[in-house]
C-alpha positions, 0 to 999 in steps of 0.5 A, spaced: 656 715 869 655 714 861 649 710 862 647 715 868 648 721 862 645 717 856 638 715 861 637 723 862 638 725 855 634 719 852 627 721 858 628 727 855 627 726 848 622 721 850 619 727 854 619 732 847 617 727 843 610 727 848 610 734 848 611 737 840 608 744 841 614 745 845 619 743 840 614 748 834 615 753 840 623 752 839 622 754 832 617 759 832 619 764 838 626 766 834 623 766 828 619 773 830 625 775 833 629 774 826 623 777 822 623 783 826 630 784 826 631 784 818 624 786 817 627 793 815 634 792 813 636 787 807 636 780 806 639 776 813 646 773 811 649 767 814 650 770 821 644 772 822 641 765 819 645 762 825 643 767 829 635 764 829 637 758 830 642 758 836 636 763 839 632 757 838 637 752 841 638 757 847 631 758 849 629 750 848 635 749 852 634 754 858 627 752 858 628 744 858 634 746 864 628 749 869 623 745 867 628 738 868 629 740 875 622 742 876 619 735 874 625 732 878 623 736 885 615 735 882 616 727 882 621 726 888 626 723 883 630 729 886 630 727 892 632 720 890 638 722 885 640 725 892 641 719 896 644 715 892 651 714 892 652 715 884 652 723 883 647 726 880 649 731 875 650 725 870 643 724 869 641 732 869 647 734 864 643 729 860 637 732 860 640 740 859 643 736 853 637 733 850 633 740 851 638 742 846 639 737 841 630 738 841 632 746 839 637 743 833 629 744 829 631 750 829 637 749 825 632 747 818 627 750 820 630 758 820 635 755 814 628 754 810 624 760 812 630 765 810 631 762 804 624 762 802 623 770 804 629 773 802 633 767 799 638 763 800 644 766 804 651 766 803 654 759 806 660 760 807 665 756 810 662 749 812 667 747 817 667 753 819 659 754 820 659 746 823 663 748 828 660 754 830 653 750 831 657 746 835 659 751 838 653 754 840 649 748 842 655 746 847 656 753 849 648 753 850 648 747 854 653 749 859 650 755 861 644 752 862 648 747 866 649 753 870 642 754 872 641 747 873 646 748 879 643 753 882 636 751 882 638 744 884 641 748 891 635 754 891 628 753 891 625 756 885 620 762 884 615 764 878 621 769 874 626 768 877 630 767 871 626 772 867 631 775 861 636 770 861 633 769 853 634 776 852 640 778 855 643 772 851 641 773 845 643 780 845 650 778 849 652 773 844 651 776 837 645 772 835 641 778 833 646 785 833 653 783 831 658 784 837 662 788 835 655 794 836 656 793 843 659 798 848 667 796 850 664 793 856 658 789 853 663 786 848 668 784 854 661 780 858 661 777 851 667 774 850 665 771 856 660 767 853 661 761 849 656 762 843 659 769 842 664 766 839 661 762 834 657 767 832 663 772 830 667 766 827 661 765 822 660 772 821 668 773 821 670 767 817 675 765 823 678 758 825 682 762 830 675 764 834 673 758 834 680 756 837 678 760 843 671 759 843 672 752 844 677 754 850 672 758 853 666 753 852 671 748 855 671 753 861 665 753 863 664 745 861 669 744 867 666 751 871 659 748 870 660 741 873 664 743 879 658 749 880 653 742 880 657 738 883 658 743 889 651 744 889 649 736 890 654 737 896 651 743 900 643 739 899 646 732 901 647 735 906 640 739 908 633 736 910 629 732 905 624 737 906 627 741 901 624 737 896 618 738 898 
């Protein structure tokens, strides 16, 4: 299990190192959104700075989840993973986490950009900031694992994941605080792990970090269960599914 997970992680990082444009994209895309958000207002605080970085982590993890399955399907290694006795969930999860690690390049990039343009923001409690960053990264990984399960279970069509980036960045408060949402939107937001990381930084709250960890644990268990269920289903269907 650990070996399969590590192999997927290393494979994703190796792929990323061969495509530096993907890393540049992970840094630049959220920067554009962040600059648009603060262009007509005051200097961004640490919450918005983390939000810009979180958007980079999310878009890279989401993209990695998508292309991990597509590449495995195109090279027919996904078919091999299904036919071996070991679970295919772990190498795929390693690929997703590799994308999240790649997305961490947006953290220093966002901090440097904000500091150069608007000045160094007040960092607040470093423990809360570090915990929020871990929660955001792990939360994006868990959500993307669900996408992996869906893509393993069903065929992919162009445009299938359109809108996921904007919806999650909006609901989790990466650019706009969750408190600005309507009640129903806040209820949905509280179901997503990164929301609690963003709120913890803005409120400097350890309790919100704790709640976020519980939400993250539920997501991780649910993602593994869903991916395992998808694996059981595709083991029963024709190998033509992977063509």
